[in-house]
C-alpha positions as CSV (number, residue, x, y, z in Angstrom):
1,M,101.3,96.0,88.7
2,T,98.7,98.6,89.2
3,P,99.9,102.2,89.9
4,V,97.5,104.8,91.1
5,K,97.2,107.7,88.7
6,T,97.3,110.9,90.7
7,C,98.3,114.4,89.9
8,F,100.3,116.7,92.3
9,L,98.2,119.6,93.5
10,T,99.3,122.9,95.1
11,F,96.3,125.1,95.6
12,Q,96.2,128.1,97.8
13,L,93.7,128.3,100.6
14,N,93.0,131.8,101.7
15,R,95.8,132.8,104.1
16,S,93.5,135.0,106.0
17,M,91.1,132.2,107.0
18,S,90.1,131.9,110.6
19,S,90.2,128.6,112.3
20,K,86.5,128.3,111.8
21,P,84.9,128.8,108.4
22,D,82.6,131.8,108.5
23,F,81.2,132.1,105.0
24,S,77.7,131.0,105.6
25,H,74.9,131.2,108.1
26,S,72.8,128.4,106.7
27,Q,71.1,126.2,109.3
28,G,71.8,122.5,109.5
29,A,74.9,122.5,107.3
30,E,78.3,121.8,108.8
31,R,81.1,124.0,107.4
32,F,84.7,123.1,106.4
33,H,87.6,125.0,104.9
34,A,87.8,122.3,102.2
35,I,85.8,119.2,101.2
36,I,87.7,116.6,99.2
37,I,85.6,114.0,97.4
38,G,87.6,110.9,96.8
39,A,89.8,109.1,99.3
40,G,92.3,107.6,97.0
41,A,96.0,108.6,96.9
42,A,95.4,112.1,95.6
43,G,92.6,112.9,98.0
44,L,94.3,111.5,101.0
45,M,97.5,113.4,100.4
46,C,95.6,116.6,99.7
47,A,93.6,116.1,102.9
48,L,96.5,115.4,105.3
49,T,98.5,118.3,104.0
50,A,95.7,120.8,104.4
51,G,94.7,119.4,107.8
52,Q,98.2,119.7,109.1
53,R,98.2,123.3,108.1
54,G,95.3,124.0,110.4
55,R,92.4,123.8,108.0
56,R,89.2,122.0,108.8
57,I,89.0,119.3,106.2
58,L,86.3,116.7,105.3
59,L,87.2,113.8,103.1
60,L,84.4,111.8,101.5
61,D,84.3,108.5,99.6
62,H,81.5,106.3,98.4
63,A,83.6,103.2,99.0
64,D,83.6,101.2,102.3
65,R,87.2,102.0,103.0
66,I,89.9,104.5,102.0
67,G,92.7,103.8,99.5
68,K,91.2,100.7,97.9
69,K,93.2,101.1,94.7
70,I,96.4,101.6,96.6
71,L,96.0,98.2,98.1
72,I,96.3,96.5,94.7
73,S,99.0,98.8,93.3
74,G,102.3,97.3,92.5
75,G,101.0,93.8,92.7
76,G,100.0,94.5,96.3
77,R,103.3,96.0,97.3
78,C,102.7,99.5,96.0
79,N,105.2,101.0,93.5
80,F,105.0,104.3,95.4
81,T,107.5,106.4,93.4
82,N,110.3,106.4,90.8
83,L,113.7,107.9,91.4
84,D,113.8,109.4,87.9
85,V,110.9,111.6,87.2
86,Q,110.8,114.0,84.3
87,P,108.0,115.9,82.5
88,A,108.6,113.6,79.5
89,H,107.2,110.7,81.5
90,Y,103.7,112.2,81.5
91,L,101.1,112.5,78.7
92,S,98.6,115.3,78.6
93,G,96.9,117.6,76.1
94,N,99.3,120.2,77.5
95,P,102.7,118.6,77.9
96,H,103.9,121.5,80.0
97,F,101.1,121.3,82.6
98,C,102.9,118.9,85.0
99,K,106.2,120.9,85.1
100,S,105.1,123.2,88.0
101,A,103.9,120.2,90.1
102,L,107.1,118.2,89.5
103,S,109.3,121.1,90.5
104,R,107.5,121.4,93.9
105,F,107.3,117.8,95.1
106,G,110.0,115.3,94.1
107,P,110.4,111.6,94.8
108,H,112.5,112.2,97.9
109,D,109.8,114.2,99.5
110,F,107.5,111.2,99.6
111,I,110.4,108.9,100.4
112,A,111.1,111.0,103.5
113,L,107.5,110.4,104.6
114,V,107.8,106.6,104.0
115,E,111.0,106.6,106.1
116,K,109.4,108.7,108.8
117,H,106.9,105.8,109.2
118,G,109.6,103.2,109.1
119,I,108.2,101.4,106.0
120,P,110.9,99.1,104.5
121,Y,111.2,99.6,100.7
122,H,113.5,98.6,97.9
123,E,114.4,99.5,94.3
124,K,113.1,96.8,92.0
125,K,114.3,98.1,88.6
126,L,114.4,101.2,86.5
127,G,114.2,103.4,89.6
128,Q,110.9,101.9,90.8
129,L,110.5,101.9,94.5
130,F,108.3,99.2,96.2
131,C,107.3,98.4,99.7
132,K,109.0,95.3,101.0
133,G,105.8,94.4,102.7
134,N,102.2,94.9,101.9
135,A,100.7,98.0,100.3
136,I,98.5,98.5,103.4
137,A,101.5,100.2,104.9
138,I,101.1,103.1,102.5
139,V,97.4,103.3,103.3
140,N,98.1,103.3,107.0
141,L,100.7,106.0,106.5
142,L,98.2,108.3,104.8
143,S,95.5,107.5,107.3
144,E,97.8,108.3,110.2
145,E,98.9,111.6,108.7
146,C,95.2,112.5,108.1
147,R,94.6,111.7,111.8
148,L,97.4,114.0,112.8
149,G,95.9,116.7,110.7
150,G,92.5,116.3,112.3
151,V,90.9,115.3,108.9
152,Q,87.3,114.0,109.2
153,I,86.9,111.0,106.9
154,Q,83.5,109.6,105.9
155,T,83.2,106.4,103.8
156,N,80.1,104.9,102.4
157,C,79.1,108.5,101.6
158,L,77.3,109.2,98.3
159,V,77.4,112.7,97.0
160,E,74.0,113.6,95.7
161,K,74.2,117.2,94.7
162,I,76.8,120.0,94.5
163,E,75.5,123.6,94.4
164,P,77.5,126.9,94.2
165,Q,76.3,129.5,96.7
166,K,77.0,133.1,97.7
167,F,76.6,134.8,101.0
168,A,77.7,138.4,101.8
169,E,79.8,138.4,98.6
170,K,81.5,135.2,99.5
171,S,81.3,132.2,97.2
172,Y,81.1,128.7,98.6
173,F,79.6,125.3,97.8
174,T,76.8,123.2,99.3
175,V,77.5,119.5,99.1
176,K,74.5,117.3,99.8
177,T,75.3,113.7,100.6
178,S,73.8,110.5,102.0
179,S,75.4,111.4,105.3
180,G,74.2,115.0,105.5
181,T,74.7,118.5,104.0
182,Y,78.0,120.3,104.2
183,E,79.4,123.7,103.1
184,T,82.9,124.7,102.0
185,E,84.8,127.5,100.3
186,S,87.1,125.0,98.6
187,L,85.8,121.9,96.9
188,V,88.3,119.3,95.6
189,I,87.3,116.6,93.1
190,A,89.7,113.6,93.5
191,T,87.3,110.9,92.4
192,G,89.5,109.2,89.8
193,G,88.8,108.0,86.3
194,L,87.0,105.0,84.7
195,S,89.7,102.4,85.2
196,I,88.9,99.2,87.2
197,P,85.1,99.8,87.8
198,K,84.9,96.8,90.1
199,M,86.9,99.0,92.5
200,G,84.2,101.6,92.3
201,A,85.4,103.8,89.5
202,T,82.7,106.1,88.0
203,D,82.4,109.2,85.8
204,F,81.5,111.3,88.8
205,G,84.4,113.7,88.4
206,Y,83.7,114.3,84.7
207,R,80.1,115.0,85.4
208,V,81.0,117.6,88.0
209,A,83.4,119.3,85.5
210,K,80.7,119.5,82.9
211,Q,78.2,120.8,85.5
212,F,80.4,123.8,85.9
213,G,81.1,124.2,82.2
214,L,84.6,122.7,82.1
215,G,85.9,120.8,79.1
216,V,86.7,117.1,79.4
217,R,89.1,115.5,76.9
218,P,88.0,112.1,75.5
219,C,88.8,109.3,77.8
220,R,90.1,105.8,77.0
221,P,91.8,103.0,78.9
222,G,95.5,103.6,79.6
223,L,98.4,101.3,80.6
224,V,96.3,98.4,79.2
225,S,96.8,95.1,77.3
226,F,96.2,94.7,73.6
227,T,93.8,92.3,71.9
228,L,94.8,90.9,68.6
229,N,92.9,90.0,65.4
230,Q,92.2,86.4,64.5
231,R,95.2,86.0,62.2
232,D,97.6,87.3,64.8
233,L,96.0,85.1,67.5
234,E,96.4,82.1,65.3
235,E,100.2,82.9,65.0
236,T,100.5,83.3,68.8
237,H,98.3,80.3,69.7
238,G,99.8,78.2,72.4
239,L,102.2,80.9,73.7
240,A,99.9,82.2,76.5
241,G,102.1,82.7,79.6
242,T,105.3,83.0,77.6
243,S,107.2,86.2,77.9
244,A,110.3,87.9,76.4
245,E,112.2,91.1,76.9
246,A,111.6,93.2,73.8
247,L,111.7,96.6,72.2
248,V,108.2,97.8,71.5
249,S,107.6,100.9,69.4
250,C,104.6,102.9,68.2
251,K,104.9,106.2,66.4
252,E,108.1,107.9,67.8
253,Q,108.0,106.1,71.2
254,T,109.9,103.0,72.2
255,F,110.0,100.9,75.4
256,R,112.2,98.1,76.4
257,E,110.6,95.8,78.9
258,S,108.9,92.4,79.1
259,V,106.2,91.4,76.6
260,L,103.7,88.7,77.8
261,F,101.7,86.6,75.4
262,T,98.1,86.1,76.5
263,H,95.0,84.2,75.3
264,K,93.5,87.5,74.0
265,G,96.7,89.2,72.7
266,L,99.7,90.8,74.4
267,S,100.4,92.3,77.8
268,G,103.4,92.9,80.0
269,P,105.1,96.2,81.0
270,A,106.3,97.1,77.5
271,I,102.8,96.7,76.0
272,L,101.1,98.6,78.9
273,Q,103.6,101.4,78.4
274,I,103.2,101.7,74.6
275,S,99.4,101.5,74.9
276,N,99.3,105.1,76.2
277,Y,100.7,106.2,72.8
278,W,98.6,103.9,70.6
279,E,95.5,104.9,68.8
280,P,93.2,102.5,67.0
281,G,94.6,101.6,63.6
282,D,98.2,102.4,64.7
283,E,100.9,99.8,63.9
284,V,103.1,98.5,66.7
285,A,106.6,97.2,66.0
286,I,108.1,94.5,68.3
287,N,111.8,93.4,68.3
288,L,112.0,90.1,70.2
289,L,115.8,90.1,70.1
290,P,117.0,93.6,71.1
291,D,120.8,94.1,71.2
292,F,121.2,91.0,69.1
293,D,121.8,90.8,65.4
294,L,120.2,87.5,64.4
295,T,121.4,87.7,60.8
296,E,125.0,88.0,61.9
297,A,124.5,85.3,64.6
298,I,123.3,82.8,62.1
299,K,126.3,83.4,59.8
300,K,128.5,82.9,62.8
301,W,126.8,79.7,63.8
302,Q,127.1,78.4,60.3
303,N,130.8,78.4,60.7
304,E,131.1,77.5,64.4
305,R,128.1,75.1,64.9
306,P,126.9,74.1,61.4
307,K,125.0,71.0,62.6
308,A,123.1,72.7,65.4
309,E,119.4,73.3,64.9
310,L,118.4,76.9,64.7
311,K,115.5,76.6,67.2
312,T,118.0,75.3,69.8
313,L,120.4,78.2,69.3
314,I,117.6,80.9,69.3
315,G,116.1,79.1,72.3
316,K,119.1,80.2,74.3
317,R,117.9,83.8,74.0
318,L,114.2,83.2,74.1
319,T,112.1,80.4,75.5
320,K,112.3,77.2,73.4
321,R,108.6,77.3,72.8
322,L,108.7,80.9,71.5
323,A,111.8,80.3,69.4
324,Q,110.3,77.2,67.8
325,Q,106.9,78.6,67.0
326,W,108.3,82.0,65.8
327,L,110.8,80.3,63.6
328,A,108.1,78.1,62.0
329,L,106.2,81.2,60.9
330,S,109.0,82.2,58.6
331,C,110.9,79.0,57.8
332,E,111.2,75.4,58.8
333,N,113.7,74.5,61.5
334,K,116.9,72.8,60.4
335,P,120.6,72.8,61.0
336,V,122.0,76.3,60.6
337,N,124.3,75.4,57.7
338,Q,121.2,74.6,55.5
339,Y,119.8,78.1,55.5
340,H,120.4,80.4,52.4
341,Q,120.5,84.2,52.5
342,K,116.8,84.8,51.7
343,E,115.7,82.4,54.5
344,I,118.0,84.1,56.9
345,E,116.6,87.5,56.1
346,A,113.0,86.3,56.5
347,I,113.9,84.7,59.8
348,S,115.6,87.9,61.0
349,A,112.7,90.1,60.0
350,R,110.2,87.8,61.9
351,F,112.2,88.1,65.2
352,H,113.4,91.7,64.8
353,H,110.5,93.4,63.0
354,W,107.3,91.8,64.0
355,R,104.5,94.3,63.2
356,I,100.9,94.1,64.4
357,I,97.9,96.3,64.4
358,P,96.0,95.6,67.6
359,S,92.3,95.1,67.3
360,G,91.8,96.9,70.5
361,T,92.5,96.8,74.2
362,T,91.2,94.8,77.1
363,G,89.3,97.9,78.3
364,Y,88.7,99.7,81.6
365,S,88.1,96.6,83.5
366,V,91.8,95.9,83.7
367,A,93.4,99.2,82.6
368,E,95.8,100.7,85.1
369,V,94.7,104.2,84.5
370,T,92.4,106.4,82.4
371,R,93.8,108.5,79.6
372,G,92.1,111.9,79.1
373,G,89.9,113.7,81.6
374,V,89.4,117.2,82.7
375,D,91.2,119.4,80.2
376,T,94.3,121.0,81.8
377,D,93.6,124.2,79.9
378,E,90.7,124.6,82.3
379,L,92.9,124.5,85.4
380,S,95.7,126.5,86.8
381,S,99.0,124.5,86.6
382,K,100.1,126.0,89.9
383,T,96.9,125.6,91.9
384,F,94.7,123.1,90.0
385,E,91.8,125.5,90.6
386,A,89.3,125.7,87.8
387,K,89.7,129.0,85.9
388,R,86.0,129.3,85.4
389,M,84.9,128.5,89.0
390,K,86.7,130.0,92.0
391,G,87.2,127.4,94.8
392,L,86.7,124.3,92.6
393,Y,89.7,122.1,92.1
394,F,90.4,118.8,90.2
395,I,93.2,116.5,91.1
396,G,94.3,112.9,90.4
397,E,93.2,110.5,87.7
398,V,90.2,112.7,86.8
399,V,92.6,115.2,85.2
400,D,94.1,114.8,81.8
401,V,97.7,113.9,83.0
402,T,98.9,110.3,82.8
403,G,102.3,109.0,83.8
404,W,104.3,106.0,82.6
405,L,104.1,102.6,84.4
406,G,106.6,102.3,87.2
407,G,105.6,104.7,90.0
408,Y,105.2,107.8,87.9
409,N,101.5,108.0,88.5
410,F,101.4,107.2,92.2
411,R,104.3,109.6,93.2
412,L,102.4,112.7,92.0
413,F,100.5,113.1,95.2
414,S,98.4,116.2,96.0
415,R,99.1,118.8,98.5
416,I,97.5,122.0,99.8
417,Y,99.6,124.9,100.9
418,G,97.8,127.4,103.1
């Protein structure tokens, strides 16, 4: 599943604004109350909310259509929110930054919008809400709400230059694009991060931040699969496509979900989740038999089923292929009554305490999100406005806030309150 990493935005447009922007008398430049660059989930929600509050909004995107990443989210069904959302579900250089946003826009706020448009949905697991149909329904929802707000949307539009301006003591921005030149008092950067470049991801947002002197925290792939070294790959050879529910831990964080063996290493929800906490060189611990004491089970089987082969008994909890191969790495398979204590301990350690040091990740090409981004210390947690540049805002994946897998990223849409 591929959630869209967004960050909730509440920024204040000037309440005294007239219906027409009046901050410039430049010739040939069309004026807007706000220009939003990036028509992903964050940009669309930001635009529709501002538009519906009577603001003149222009939404720009370099892609040929809006919401492209939404269309592949949740395996094409869009995991649009999670019923249980807490600040602890988000990673950032400032762990408190998301609290203001979370207190202002909860899961049920977006659910109400989904229900308004009659989109069927269901809870899959762990509070994750998915569309019953195609993710296009969410894109259509956002598009229609933008239409109701009178938002002007331009796709296939490349931003060539952004310049800060002043006129009669009023600050504004000139945005030069392949479609023309525009002016605005409020410029919103919602261009996303580096994940999935084939969908058009670029470093545009980070370059804008640096242009205006804002700090950018180091970026790396997030919610991403691990690659393994040659020794570990030899141990897992032949298991590609096999999965098991497991406890996966790194540092002080643990997730219990499915682990998937791949040709390059490990994937699956549990691995994607823990990848956000992993740094190169860190050890990852995996328990392939959670809530099951294999040592005690073998002792019990020795009394109750002494002639049964151990791979058969373990295979009732894991796939037979995984049970057989994993058992062979610590001890040969034989009837359970033939194992002595040291062998039992070795077998138990192999299944309960498998430890690896990933050689790396599969990178931005398949990463769900981008970790890092515009430093939250540079932004107001209530308005997302840059502290160093009045009228400049950063929202979405470009900001250093990343949620867990499971609808936590997508559900933090962006809004403008006028």
